C-alpha positions in Angstrom: 0.0 0.0 0.0 1.2 3.5 -0.9 -0.2 6.5 1.0 -0.4 9.9 -0.7 -1.3 13.0 1.2 -2.9 16.0 -0.5 -4.8 19.0 0.9 -7.7 18.2 -1.4 -8.8 15.1 -3.1 -9.9 16.0 -6.7 -11.1 13.8 -9.6 -7.8 14.6 -11.5 -5.6 13.7 -8.6 -7.5 10.4 -7.9 -7.3 9.5 -11.6 -3.5 10.2 -11.8 -2.6 8.5 -8.6 -4.6 5.3 -9.6 -3.0 5.4 -13.0 0.5 5.5 -11.6 0.3 3.2 -8.7 -2.5 0.7 -9.6 -2.5 0.5 -13.4 1.3 0.9 -14.0 3.0 -0.2 -10.8 0.4 -2.8 -9.7 0.2 -1.5 -6.1 -2.7 -0.5 -3.9 -2.8 3.2 -3.1 -4.8 5.6 -1.0 -5.1 9.4 -0.9 -5.6 11.0 2.5 -6.4 14.5 3.4 -5.8 13.8 7.1 -2.3 15.1 7.7 -2.0 13.6 11.2 -2.8 10.2 10.0 -0.3 10.6 7.2 2.5 11.6 9.6 1.8 8.6 11.8 1.4 6.0 9.0 4.2 3.5 8.6 3.8 3.0 4.9 5.7 4.1 1.8 4.3 7.6 1.4 4.4 10.8 -0.6 3.5 14.2 0.6 1.9 16.0 -2.3 1.3 19.3 -0.7 3.0 22.6 0.2 3.6 21.7 3.9 6.6 19.6 4.6 6.8 17.8 8.0 9.1 14.8 8.4 11.4 12.8 6.1 8.7 11.5 3.7 9.0 12.1 0.0 7.9 15.7 -0.4 6.6 17.2 -3.6 4.9 20.6 -3.8 2.2 20.2 -6.4 1.6 22.2 -9.6 -1.9 23.6 -9.8 -3.0 21.4 -12.7 -4.5 18.5 -10.7 -6.5 21.0 -8.5 -8.0 23.0 -11.3 -10.6 22.4 -14.1 -11.0 23.3 -17.7 -9.2 22.5 -21.0 -6.9 25.4 -21.3 -3.3 24.4 -21.8 -1.0 25.7 -19.0 2.4 27.2 -19.9 5.1 24.6 -19.5 8.9 24.5 -19.8 11.1 21.3 -19.9 13.0 20.3 -16.8 15.8 17.7 -17.1 16.8 15.4 -14.3 18.9 12.2 -14.6 18.5 12.2 -18.3 14.7 12.4 -18.1 12.6 15.4 -19.2 9.5 16.5 -17.3 7.4 19.6 -16.8 6.2 21.9 -13.9 9.4 22.7 -12.0 9.6 22.1 -8.2 11.7 23.7 -5.4 15.0 22.2 -4.3 13.5 20.4 -1.3 11.2 18.3 -3.6 12.2 14.7 -4.3 12.1 15.4 -8.0 12.9 18.7 -9.8 9.6 18.5 -11.7 6.0 17.3 -10.9 5.6 13.8 -12.4 1.9 13.7 -11.4 0.9 16.9 -13.2 3.2 16.1 -16.1 1.6 12.6 -16.5 -1.9 14.0 -16.4 -1.1 16.8 -18.9 0.1 14.3 -21.5 -2.3 11.4 -20.8 -5.5 13.6 -20.8 -4.6 14.9 -24.3 -5.4 18.4 -23.0 -3.5 20.0 -25.9 -5.9 18.4 -28.4 -9.2 19.7 -27.0 -8.6 23.2 -28.3 -5.8 22.6 -30.9 -6.0 25.3 -33.6 -4.1 23.3 -36.2 -5.5 20.2 -37.9 -4.5 18.3 -41.1 -6.7 17.7 -44.2 -8.6 15.0 -42.4 -9.3 17.1 -39.2 -6.6 15.3 -37.2 -4.1 16.7 -34.7 -0.6 16.6 -36.3 2.2 15.0 -34.4 4.5 18.0 -35.1 2.1 20.2 -33.1 2.4 18.0 -29.9 4.2 19.0 -26.8 6.2 15.8 -26.8 7.3 16.3 -30.5 8.4 19.8 -29.9 10.6 18.7 -27.0 11.9 15.6 -28.9 10.2 13.2 -26.6 7.7 11.5 -29.0 9.6 8.2 -29.1 9.9 7.9 -25.4 7.3 6.5 -23.1 7.7 9.5 -20.8 4.8 8.7 -18.5 6.2 5.2 -17.8 9.7 6.7 -17.3 8.3 9.3 -14.8 6.5 6.5 -12.9 9.8 4.6 -12.8 11.5 7.6 -11.2 8.7 7.7 -8.5 9.1 4.0 -7.8 12.9 4.2 -7.5 12.6 7.1 -5.0 10.1 5.2 -2.9 12.1 2.0 -2.9 15.3 4.0 -2.1 13.5 5.6 0.9 12.1 2.4 2.4 15.3 0.5 1.6 13.8 -2.5 -0.2 11.8 -3.4 -3.3 8.1 -2.5 -3.3 6.9 -3.0 -6.8 7.1 -6.1 -9.1 8.9 -5.5 -12.4 6.5 -5.1 -15.3 6.9 -7.5 -18.2 6.8 -6.8 -21.9 3.7 -7.7 -23.8 3.1 -7.7 -27.6 0.1 -7.1 -29.8 -0.2 -6.9 -33.6 -3.4 -5.4 -35.0 -4.8 -5.6 -38.5 -7.1 -3.0 -40.1 -9.2 -4.5 -42.9 -10.1 -1.4 -44.9 -10.6 -3.4 -48.0 -11.0 -7.2 -47.7 -9.9 -7.8 -51.3 -8.2 -5.9 -54.1 -10.4 -7.3 -56.8 -12.9 -9.9 -55.6 -16.5 -9.2 -54.5 -16.6 -5.6 -55.7 -19.8 -5.8 -57.8 -20.2 -5.5 -61.5 -20.1 -1.6 -61.7 -17.0 -1.2 -59.6 -15.2 -4.1 -61.3 -16.0 -2.7 -64.8 -14.9 0.8 -63.8 -11.6 -0.5 -62.3 -10.7 -2.6 -65.3 -11.6 0.3 -67.6 -9.3 2.6 -65.6 -6.4 0.2 -65.9 -7.0 0.0 -69.6 -7.1 3.7 -70.0 -3.8 4.1 -68.1 -2.2 1.4 -70.0 -1.5 -0.6 -66.9 -1.6 -4.0 -68.5 0.2 -5.9 -65.7 -2.4 -4.8 -63.2 -5.2 -5.5 -65.7 -3.8 -9.0 -66.2 -3.6 -9.6 -62.5 -7.2 -8.3 -62.0 -8.5 -10.6 -64.7 -6.5 -13.5 -63.3 -8.0 -13.1 -59.8 -11.6 -12.9 -61.2 -10.9 -16.0 -63.3 -9.7 -17.9 -60.2 -6.2 -18.4 -61.5 -4.4 -16.0 -59.2 -5.0 -15.4 -55.5 -6.2 -11.9 -54.6 -3.2 -9.9 -53.3 -5.2 -8.6 -50.2 -6.3 -12.1 -49.3 -3.7 -12.7 -46.6 -6.0 -14.2 -43.9 -4.6 -17.7 -44.2 -1.1 -16.4 -43.9 -2.0 -14.4 -40.8 -3.8 -17.4 -39.2 -0.7 -19.5 -39.7 1.7 -16.8 -38.5 -0.2 -16.5 -35.2 -1.0 -20.2 -34.7 -0.5 -20.8 -30.9 -0.2 -17.0 -30.4 -3.8 -16.1 -31.1 -4.1 -13.7 -28.2 -1.3 -11.5 -29.8 -3.4 -10.4 -32.8 -6.6 -8.4 -33.3 -8.6 -7.5 -36.4 -10.7 -4.4 -37.1 -13.3 -4.5 -39.9 -14.6 -1.5 -41.8 -18.4 -1.8 -42.1 -19.5 1.7 -43.3 -21.2 2.5 -46.6 -19.3 3.1 -49.8 -17.9 6.7 -49.9 -14.7 8.6 -50.9 -12.6 7.4 -48.0 -14.6 4.2 -47.2 -13.9 1.9 -50.2 -14.5 -1.4 -48.6 -16.5 -4.4 -49.9 -20.2 -4.1 -48.9 -20.9 -5.5 -45.4 -23.8 -7.4 -47.0 -21.5 -9.4 -49.2 -21.7 -13.1 -48.2 -17.9 -13.7 -48.8 -17.0 -10.7 -46.7 -19.3 -11.8 -43.9 -17.7 -15.2 -44.0 -14.2 -13.8 -43.6 -15.4 -11.7 -40.6 -17.0 -14.7 -38.9 -14.0 -16.9 -39.5 -11.6 -14.4 -38.1 -13.8 -13.8 -35.1 -13.9 -17.5 -34.3 -10.1 -17.7 -34.4 -9.1 -14.4 -33.0 -10.9 -11.2 -31.8 -12.7 -9.0 -34.3 -13.4 -5.3 -33.5 -15.1 -2.4 -35.3 -13.2 0.0 -37.6 -15.6 3.0 -37.5 -15.7 4.5 -40.9 -14.5 7.9 -42.0 -18.1 9.0 -42.2 -18.9 7.7 -38.8 -16.0 9.7 -37.2 -17.6 12.9 -38.7 -21.1 12.2 -37.6 -21.9 14.3 -34.5 -25.0 12.3 -33.7 -23.2 9.0 -33.3 -25.9 7.2 -35.3 -23.5 5.9 -38.0 -21.2 4.5 -35.3 -24.1 2.7 -33.7 -25.3 1.4 -37.1 -21.8 0.0 -37.9 -21.5 -1.6 -34.5 -24.9 -3.4 -35.0 -23.7 -4.6 -38.4 -20.6 -6.2 -36.9 -22.7 -7.8 -34.2 -25.1 -9.2 -36.7 -22.3 -10.8 -38.6 -20.5 -12.3 -35.6 -23.5 -13.0 -33.4 -21.6 -11.4 -30.5 -21.4 -8.0 -28.8 -18.7 -5.7 -30.2 -16.5 -4.1 -27.5 -13.3 -3.0 -29.3 -12.7 -0.3 -32.0 -10.2 1.7 -34.0 -11.2 4.7 -36.0 -10.6 4.6 -39.8 -7.8 7.2 -40.7 -7.3 7.5 -36.9 -9.7 10.3 -36.8 -9.9 11.2 -33.1 -11.8 14.3 -31.9 -11.7 15.3 -28.3 -13.9 14.8 -26.4 -16.6 13.7 -29.0 -14.9 10.5 -30.3 -14.4 8.8 -27.0 -17.7 9.9 -25.6 -19.5 8.4 -28.6 -17.7 5.1 -28.2 -18.6 4.9 -24.6 -22.2 5.7 -25.3 -22.3 3.0 -28.0 -21.0 0.3 -25.6 -17.4 0.2 -26.8 -15.1 -0.5 -23.8 -11.7 -0.7 -25.5 -10.3 1.6 -28.2 -7.0 1.2 -30.2 -6.9 4.6 -32.0 -4.3 6.4 -29.8 -1.4 7.1 -32.0 -0.4 9.4 -34.8 -0.8 8.6 -38.5 2.2 10.7 -39.6 4.8 9.8 -36.9 5.6 6.7 -34.8 5.9 7.0 -31.1 3.9 7.6 -28.0 1.1 10.1 -28.6 -0.1 10.0 -25.0 3.4 9.3 -23.7 2.6 5.9 -22.4 2.9 2.2 -23.3 0.3 0.9 -20.8 -3.4 0.7 -21.4 -5.2 3.3 -19.4 -8.7 4.7 -18.8 -9.8 7.8 -20.6 -10.3 11.0 -18.5 -12.9 13.3 -20.0 -11.7 16.8 -19.3 -15.0 18.4 -20.4 -16.9 16.4 -17.7 -13.9 16.1 -15.3 -14.4 12.4 -14.7 -12.7 9.1 -15.4 -14.6 7.0 -17.9 -14.8 3.3 -18.4 -13.2 3.4 -21.9 -9.9 1.7 -21.8 -7.3 3.2 -24.2 -4.8 0.9 -25.9 -2.0 3.1 -27.4 -0.1 1.9 -30.4 3.5 3.0 -31.4 3.8 2.3 -35.1 1.8 1.8 -38.2 2.8 0.4 -41.6 1.4 3.4 -43.5 3.5 5.7 -41.3 6.7 3.9 -42.0 6.2 3.5 -45.8 4.0 6.4 -47.0 4.6 9.2 -44.5 8.3 8.6 -43.7 9.3 6.7 -46.9 11.4 4.1 -45.1 12.9 1.1 -46.8 12.1 -2.3 -45.2 15.5 -2.2 -43.5 15.0 1.2 -42.1 11.5 0.3 -41.0 12.9 -2.7 -39.1 15.3 -0.5 -37.2 12.6 2.0 -36.3 10.4 -0.8 -35.0 13.2 -2.4 -33.0 14.0 1.0 -31.4 10.4 1.5 -30.3 10.1 -2.0 -29.1 13.3 -1.6 -27.0 11.7 1.5 -25.4 8.6 -0.5 -24.5 10.6 -3.4 -23.2 12.6 -1.0 -21.0 9.4 0.5 -19.6 7.6 -2.8 -19.1 4.6 -2.1 -21.3 2.7 -3.2 -24.4 4.1 -2.9 -27.9 1.2 -2.4 -30.3 1.4 -2.0 -34.0 -1.1 -1.4 -36.9 -0.9 -3.2 -40.2 -3.3 -3.7 -43.1 -4.0 -6.8 -45.0 -2.9 -5.1 -48.2 0.5 -4.1 -46.8 1.2 -7.8 -46.3 0.8 -8.6 -50.0 4.5 -8.2 -50.5 3.8 -6.6 -53.9 4.2 -3.2 -55.5 5.0 -0.4 -53.1 4.7 -2.9 -50.2 7.5 -5.2 -51.5 9.6 -6.3 -48.6 7.2 -5.1 -45.9 5.9 -8.6 -45.2 9.4 -9.4 -43.9 9.3 -6.3 -41.7 6.1 -7.7 -40.2 7.6 -11.1 -39.7 10.7 -9.8 -38.0 8.6 -7.6 -35.7 6.5 -10.5 -34.7 9.5 -12.8 -34.1 11.1 -10.2 -31.9 7.9 -9.5 -30.0 7.2 -13.2 -29.4 10.7 -13.6 -28.1 10.7 -10.6 -25.8 7.3 -11.6 -24.5 8.7 -15.0 -23.4 11.7 -13.7 -21.5 
């Protein structure tokens, strides 16, 4: 048990303390506002107030956890023992910055609530983030700050308190388009073939015709390969299926198609299938499209749908997470940037979303990811060899912090053809490394 004293117990403080000690360090924790009880307690303890008494760990707090609202505070980086935090503290504090306030600032995504800059899809760009501006995007800073707190507590009591956190691994597959050529309907198929003919792209036309004739396997049909790759490791992969209606950015096979429904059912029997809310659904303020697509998935699988990841990673704060919770989604996997790898919320541990506009902890569990195939290939233009090195670097950071390494791939990127040539091997090396780390 860890005891934390504060002059006031606020929702933000309770959320942050539980995140640090229960969810990351795996320890029981209690906040008390009774200073006499705190002084007499013979427990590992932290005094998070402005009044110092004995030789406990003392940390005068920044105002953030005792305030409300979504306005970003002014912050400056503070460096200590090679780690960078925010909200400086006086010399008598056990750390030169406030790790509680720093963690809440980054985890809550406060900077995204009123961010003035968005990309063409209405997304918050990585370059505008506080972590990117201070060159911290590829560090799990929250986990590192928690480690600093744990080290100081164990140093004070003179023996280990917390069990080391192990490395876990998860690959996720977004199925934006179940097939490249199959099951597209007569109109779409005719238009696609005509387009290839007009461009003079005869190799693609030949491949398309070969797939339709049953002589060539559809290049996006990698489901058997994935099933075999994760045989005996089924818990280490998840699938997310796009079930919206046909639109500019939602180009999937119809959810009514019997072949597509069969794929979804088969995958769900072997692994775990989640919802990939469409581009249109992420723009719908009513949430009706999100509810409709969730019902479609549940009709196909015959089971309740609890997990999601937004198509194009279109997160809007606080609307997106609020709609998911209202729809019955309990786990979301959208927390990461499309244009840069790294730790968007500074953490590699699943955590509960805190709604700043309502000042409360929600039941929606956020599973952050660190890297996506499209980021590596299309945004950064990395070769397969460079992509492998980037993935290994991020994986080592997660391993050091004792968290979950999560990646996003697409069934088309595993085709090992065209612009994706060589990336199937990237996927395989990543999985081999993740399986090995997870077993040590």
